[in-house]
C-alpha positions in Angstrom: -53.5 61.1 -48.9 -50.0 60.2 -47.9 -49.0 57.7 -45.3 -47.5 60.3 -43.1 -50.8 62.3 -43.1 -52.7 59.1 -42.2 -50.2 58.4 -39.3 -50.6 62.0 -38.1 -54.4 61.7 -38.1 -54.2 58.4 -36.3 -51.9 59.9 -33.7 -54.2 62.9 -33.3 -57.1 60.4 -32.8 -55.1 58.6 -30.1 -54.2 61.8 -28.3 -57.7 63.2 -28.5 -59.2 60.0 -27.1 -56.9 60.0 -24.1 -57.5 63.7 -23.4 -61.3 63.3 -23.9 -61.8 60.1 -21.8 -61.7 61.8 -18.4 -63.9 64.6 -19.6 -66.5 62.2 -21.0 -66.5 60.2 -17.8 -67.1 63.3 -15.7 -69.7 64.5 -18.2 -71.8 61.4 -17.8 -71.5 61.5 -14.0 -68.4 59.4 -13.0 -66.6 62.1 -11.0 -63.7 62.1 -8.5 -66.2 62.9 -5.8 -68.4 59.9 -6.7 -71.4 59.3 -9.0 -73.2 62.6 -9.6 -76.9 62.6 -8.6 -79.4 62.6 -11.5 -76.7 61.7 -14.0 -76.5 59.0 -16.6 -74.0 57.2 -14.3 -76.6 57.4 -11.5 -79.1 55.6 -13.7 -76.5 53.0 -14.6 -75.7 52.5 -10.9 -79.3 52.1 -10.0 -80.0 49.6 -12.7 -76.8 47.6 -11.7 -77.9 47.6 -8.1 -81.4 46.5 -8.9 -80.1 43.7 -11.0 -77.6 42.6 -8.3 -79.9 42.6 -5.3 -79.1 46.0 -4.0 -75.3 46.2 -4.5 -73.0 47.1 -7.4 -70.7 44.1 -8.1 -67.0 44.7 -8.0 -65.5 44.6 -11.5 -68.8 45.5 -13.1 -69.0 48.2 -15.8 -70.3 50.7 -13.3 -67.6 49.9 -10.8 -64.8 50.1 -13.4 -66.0 53.4 -14.8 -66.4 54.9 -11.4 -62.9 53.9 -10.5 -61.6 55.5 -13.7 -63.6 58.6 -12.9 -62.3 58.8 -9.4 -58.6 57.9 -9.9 -58.1 58.4 -13.6 -57.3 55.9 -16.2 -54.8 53.1 -15.5 -51.9 52.5 -17.8 -53.7 49.6 -19.5 -56.9 51.7 -19.9 -54.9 54.6 -21.3 -53.3 52.3 -23.8 -56.7 50.8 -24.8 -58.3 54.2 -25.2 -55.3 55.5 -27.3 -55.5 52.4 -29.4 -59.2 52.8 -30.1 -58.7 56.5 -30.8 -55.8 55.9 -33.1 -57.7 53.2 -35.0 -60.7 55.5 -35.5 -58.4 58.3 -36.6 -56.7 56.0 -39.0 -60.0 54.8 -40.4 -61.2 58.4 -40.9 -57.9 59.1 -42.7 -58.6 56.2 -45.1 -62.2 57.3 -45.8 -61.3 60.9 -46.4 
């Protein structure tokens, strides 16, 4: 496989990850309207609240994911997701 093909697959991985991230967040229950009842996110929130004495700590994984689900990914989060997707795409290109 040529280097240009590997770059193209890496770019596709980056783009796909950025497009998929909000869909995945909503799919597991982190929505713009809040955490969906009965979802995986609701289970995470419940466990975090029990572990923290009844509240979800600011900056916790649940809080960060809900903020991303409600407002979308920040620039830094978008860059991180794109980097991870590009890396995975590049690795797949090397394996195939």
